[in-house]
Steps between C-alpha positions, in 0.01 A plus 500: 500500500726343764604136525197398720248652263656326202489161691131555594398609152690207338332240731134620417313457178256754343209435748730542804495141614832356593661214291505277809116490507496284187753259660292459814185415306572126486519494887198740553249293302542181692490694830182663390334170396603317813342789698179468305493125567560554873214765510259266320592216740428729795158608360397140430619384842318787663164432324510113517561501890186712547680801628323729250636750266675816619441837321838472337439161359147573374608598142731201440235269644231627265737465200596135607 
């Protein structure tokens, strides 16, 4: 095993995910939730203005 392979194997755990993924999780969760809020706002705005529901918004519209 050369130096690069040793560095790669040392930075991954048993399932092959990098150790940096765990460090990014506190950033990814708020970005995901803010995206969901923005999507919900767009669906509500689209339906309340009478523009109708597009095919891509039909499932979230039915759930809400």
